[in-house]
C-alpha positions as CSV (number, residue, x, y, z in Angstrom):
1,M,0.0,0.1,-0.1
2,L,1.3,3.3,-1.0
3,K,1.2,6.4,1.6
4,R,1.7,9.9,0.9
5,Y,4.7,11.6,2.5
6,Q,6.1,15.1,2.2
7,V,10.0,14.8,1.7
8,L,12.3,17.7,1.4
9,I,15.0,17.1,-1.2
10,D,17.5,19.7,-2.9
11,D,16.7,21.1,-6.2
12,W,19.7,19.3,-7.9
13,Q,18.2,15.8,-6.6
14,A,14.7,16.6,-7.8
15,D,16.1,17.8,-11.2
16,H,18.0,14.7,-11.5
17,Y,15.3,12.2,-10.7
18,K,12.8,14.3,-13.0
19,S,15.1,13.9,-15.9
20,I,15.6,10.1,-15.2
21,A,11.9,9.5,-14.8
22,A,11.2,11.4,-18.2
23,K,13.9,9.4,-19.9
24,Y,12.8,6.1,-18.7
25,D,9.0,6.9,-18.8
26,V,8.3,6.4,-15.1
27,S,6.5,8.7,-12.8
28,F,8.6,11.0,-10.4
29,S,7.2,9.0,-7.4
30,E,8.2,5.8,-8.9
31,M,11.7,6.9,-9.6
32,I,12.1,7.9,-6.0
33,R,10.7,4.5,-5.0
34,M,13.1,2.7,-7.3
35,A,16.0,4.8,-6.0
36,L,15.3,4.3,-2.3
37,C,14.9,0.5,-2.9
38,I,18.3,0.4,-4.9
39,D,19.8,2.1,-2.2
40,I,18.5,-0.2,0.6
41,M,19.4,-3.1,-1.6
42,Y,23.2,-2.1,-2.0
43,A,23.4,-1.1,1.6
44,T,22.0,-4.7,2.5
45,R,24.8,-6.4,0.2
46,V,27.5,-4.3,2.3
47,V,26.0,-5.3,5.7
48,F,24.7,-8.8,4.9
49,P,27.0,-10.2,2.0
50,Q,25.7,-13.7,2.6
51,Y,22.0,-12.4,1.6
52,K,21.0,-13.8,-1.6
53,W,18.9,-11.8,-4.1
54,S,16.5,-12.9,-6.7
55,V,16.9,-9.7,-8.4
56,D,19.0,-9.6,-11.6
57,M,20.7,-6.4,-11.1
58,R,23.2,-7.0,-13.9
59,M,20.1,-6.7,-16.3
60,L,19.2,-3.3,-14.8
61,E,22.9,-2.3,-15.2
62,K,23.1,-3.2,-18.7
63,A,19.9,-1.3,-19.5
64,I,21.1,1.8,-17.6
65,K,24.4,1.8,-19.5
66,K,22.5,1.7,-22.9
67,H,20.4,4.8,-21.6
68,D,17.2,2.8,-22.4
69,I,15.8,0.6,-19.6
70,V,12.3,0.1,-21.2
71,G,13.6,-0.3,-24.8
72,T,16.3,-2.7,-23.7
73,I,14.4,-5.1,-21.6
74,G,10.9,-4.3,-22.5
75,I,8.2,-3.0,-20.6
76,E,6.6,-6.2,-19.3
77,K,10.3,-7.3,-18.0
78,F,10.8,-3.9,-16.5
79,H,7.5,-4.0,-14.7
80,S,8.5,-7.7,-13.6
81,F,11.9,-6.3,-12.4
82,L,10.2,-3.6,-10.2
83,S,8.0,-6.1,-8.7
84,K,10.8,-8.4,-7.7
85,L,12.8,-5.5,-6.7
86,Y,10.2,-4.2,-4.3
87,F,9.4,-7.8,-2.9
88,E,13.2,-8.3,-2.3
89,V,13.8,-4.9,-0.6
90,R,10.8,-5.6,1.6
91,K,12.4,-8.9,2.6
92,A,15.7,-7.3,3.2
93,T,14.1,-4.6,5.5
94,E,12.7,-7.5,7.6
95,L,16.3,-8.8,7.8
96,W,17.6,-5.4,9.0
97,A,14.8,-5.1,11.6
98,R,15.6,-8.8,12.8
99,A,19.2,-8.2,13.0
100,G,18.5,-4.7,14.4
101,N,16.3,-6.0,17.3
102,A,19.0,-8.9,18.0
103,G,21.9,-6.4,18.0
104,K,20.5,-3.8,20.4
105,K,22.2,-5.1,23.4
106,R,25.5,-5.5,21.7
107,I,25.2,-1.9,20.4
108,G,24.0,-0.6,23.7
109,K,27.0,-2.5,25.4
110,H,29.5,-1.0,22.8
111,F,28.4,2.5,23.4
112,N,28.5,2.1,27.3
113,E,31.9,0.6,27.3
114,K,33.3,3.8,25.3
115,R,31.9,6.3,27.7
């Protein structure tokens, strides 16, 4: 379910996302959702390198390099990719939540030791 939020971003960020959204024929909101998901995915790869993704990021990377996502992979594959991306990132956020809950004592102990 989508919720409406007011988010403040710099002009240069808005300009960048608007130009990419227009180039790849997606809405501004969809572009921001994709960017946030890709950010979460890459951060998850760093923190949890053992996590296995079912999303083929190489396909997206190749399409981005050609500057034509929809034309390179097709509109149906693109929407399928987005669906998989959103599903995988949702699973990843659950992983972060589980790890965060398990690690609260360790983190608190670490900060208490340094004081």
